[in-house]
C-alpha positions in Angstrom: 88.5 120.4 182.1 87.2 123.0 184.6 83.8 121.8 185.5 80.8 124.1 186.4 79.2 123.1 189.8 75.5 124.0 190.2 74.9 126.3 193.0 78.6 127.2 193.4 80.7 130.2 192.3 81.5 129.9 188.7 85.3 129.2 188.1 87.4 132.2 187.1 89.1 132.3 183.9 91.9 134.8 182.7 92.4 135.4 178.9 95.7 137.4 178.4 96.2 139.0 174.9 92.5 138.9 174.4 92.3 141.2 171.4 88.6 142.2 170.9 87.6 139.6 173.6 85.6 137.3 171.3 87.2 134.2 173.0 86.6 135.6 176.3 83.0 136.3 175.3 82.4 132.7 174.2 83.9 131.3 177.5 81.7 133.6 179.5 78.7 132.4 177.6 79.4 129.0 178.9 78.9 130.2 182.6 82.4 131.1 183.6 83.6 134.2 185.3 86.0 135.8 182.8 88.7 138.5 182.9 90.1 139.6 179.6 93.5 141.4 179.3 94.7 143.4 176.3 97.7 145.6 175.8 96.7 147.5 172.5 95.0 150.6 173.0 93.3 150.2 169.6 91.8 146.8 170.5 90.6 148.1 173.9 88.9 151.0 172.2 87.2 148.7 169.7 86.3 146.1 172.4 84.7 149.0 174.4 82.5 150.0 171.4 81.5 146.5 170.5 80.4 145.6 174.1 79.2 148.9 175.4 78.2 151.2 172.7 77.3 149.5 169.5 73.6 149.5 169.0 73.3 148.1 165.5 75.7 146.1 163.2 77.4 148.0 160.4 78.6 146.7 157.0 82.3 146.9 156.6 84.8 145.9 153.7 87.8 144.6 155.7 90.1 143.8 152.6 89.2 146.9 150.4 92.7 148.4 151.1 94.5 145.1 150.3 95.5 145.0 146.5 97.8 141.9 146.7 96.9 138.2 146.5 93.5 138.6 144.9 92.3 136.2 142.2 89.2 138.2 141.6 87.6 141.6 142.6 85.2 139.8 144.9 88.2 138.5 147.0 88.9 142.2 147.8 85.6 143.9 147.9 83.5 141.6 150.0 81.5 142.9 153.0 80.8 141.5 156.5 78.4 142.5 159.2 80.1 143.8 162.4 79.6 142.7 165.2 78.1 139.3 164.7 76.5 138.4 167.1 75.8 141.6 168.9 77.6 141.0 172.2 76.4 144.1 174.0 72.8 143.3 173.4 73.2 139.7 174.6 75.1 140.8 177.7 72.6 143.6 178.7 69.3 141.9 177.8 69.6 138.2 176.9 72.3 137.1 179.2 72.4 139.5 182.1 74.2 137.1 184.5 77.2 136.8 182.2 80.3 137.7 184.3 83.0 139.3 182.0 85.4 142.1 182.6 88.5 143.6 180.8 91.6 145.1 182.0 94.0 147.3 179.7 97.7 147.1 179.9 100.8 145.0 179.9 100.1 141.5 181.1 103.3 141.0 183.2 103.0 144.6 184.5 99.5 144.1 185.9 99.6 140.5 186.9 103.1 139.7 188.1 103.8 140.5 191.8 107.6 140.8 190.9 107.0 143.4 188.1 108.1 146.9 188.9 104.1 147.7 189.0 103.8 145.1 191.8 100.9 143.3 189.9 97.9 145.7 190.7 95.5 143.2 188.9 97.2 140.0 190.4 94.7 137.5 192.0 94.2 133.7 191.7 92.2 132.3 188.8 91.0 128.6 188.2 92.3 128.7 184.6 94.4 130.9 182.1 93.6 130.7 178.5 96.3 131.9 176.1 95.4 132.0 172.4 98.2 133.0 170.0 99.8 134.7 172.9 102.9 133.1 174.5 105.2 134.0 171.6 104.2 137.6 171.5 106.4 139.1 174.4 109.9 140.1 175.0 110.7 137.4 177.6 108.8 134.0 177.4 109.9 133.2 180.9 108.3 136.3 182.3 105.0 135.1 180.7 105.3 131.5 182.2 106.2 132.8 185.7 103.4 135.2 185.6 100.9 132.6 184.5 102.1 130.2 187.2 101.7 132.9 189.9 98.1 133.4 188.9 97.2 129.5 189.4 96.6 127.6 192.5 97.5 123.9 192.8 94.9 122.2 190.4 94.6 125.2 188.2 94.7 124.8 184.6 96.7 126.4 181.7 95.2 126.0 178.2 97.1 127.1 175.3 96.6 127.5 171.5 99.1 128.9 169.3 102.5 128.9 167.3 105.9 129.9 168.3 106.2 132.7 165.8 108.7 134.7 167.9 110.1 138.3 167.4 113.2 138.1 165.1 115.2 140.1 167.7 114.1 137.9 170.7 117.2 136.1 172.4 115.4 133.3 174.1 113.5 131.2 171.6 112.5 128.0 173.1 111.0 125.0 171.1 107.8 123.5 172.3 109.6 120.4 174.0 111.7 122.9 176.0 108.7 124.9 177.0 106.9 121.9 178.2 110.1 121.0 180.4 110.0 124.4 182.0 106.4 123.9 183.0 106.9 120.3 184.2 109.7 121.6 186.4 107.2 124.1 187.9 105.1 121.1 188.8 102.6 121.0 185.9 101.4 117.8 184.2 100.3 118.1 180.6 97.0 116.3 180.1 97.0 116.6 176.3 99.2 118.2 173.6 98.2 118.1 169.9 98.8 120.1 166.7 95.9 122.0 165.1 96.1 123.4 161.6 94.7 126.9 161.7 94.3 129.9 159.3 95.2 133.0 161.1 93.5 136.2 159.7 90.8 134.5 157.6 89.8 131.1 156.3 92.1 129.5 153.7 90.9 130.1 150.1 89.6 133.7 150.2 93.0 134.9 149.1 95.8 133.6 147.1 97.9 133.5 150.3 96.8 133.0 153.8 98.9 132.9 157.0 98.5 129.5 158.5 99.9 127.6 161.4 100.1 124.0 162.8 99.5 125.3 166.2 100.0 123.6 169.6 96.8 123.0 171.5 97.7 122.0 175.0 96.2 121.6 178.5 98.2 121.5 181.6 97.2 121.2 185.4 99.3 122.8 188.1 100.4 120.2 190.7 102.7 120.5 193.8 105.9 122.3 193.1 109.1 120.5 193.4 111.8 121.9 195.8 113.5 125.1 194.8 116.8 123.3 193.5 114.6 122.0 190.6 113.9 125.7 189.3 117.5 127.0 189.5 117.6 127.3 185.6 114.7 129.8 185.8 
């Protein structure tokens, strides 16, 4: 949807709520200029270790402390190699031209020009990719307005995720209502489907696995309608 043009500057992609930046890394490997944003200090610290400091993979037992929903001991005490692949080695040696950066902090505070912080990281991107993100904030409209402000006409918003809002959130829009908000901002949805996803691990490892029939959508930014259309925002 966002083509790479030989001999031209790579399209820029922002991934808010990037976690450990695995998705950002995969997008960067395709040739895009990628900026990750993550609020959690824990995730940022581990991402820094994975990309900048880790020299050798380690064996970890990620579920050794989880004593529920196990059919057999092997469901609890299995090991994995972390990281896989070794992103730092690939970035520094095998793929030195990869363009990938990371910002730490609140998405709206860093990227919205109308936030109290005046958006110190604000700039224009060709695409914003949100993965299990838009339902995580305190104000969905703040997220939408911030993403909209980061895209020029023709820019893409690609989204995958559920609408698993916080219990105390006051505004909980359904997907059709969210689509209508974006359309009133001038966006056209090119595709919208539902994708069955297991969240923390593949289904079948534990007796219970958190799963979603998540929305997977792509929208392109067009010309904004006149201001009267957006009065409800």
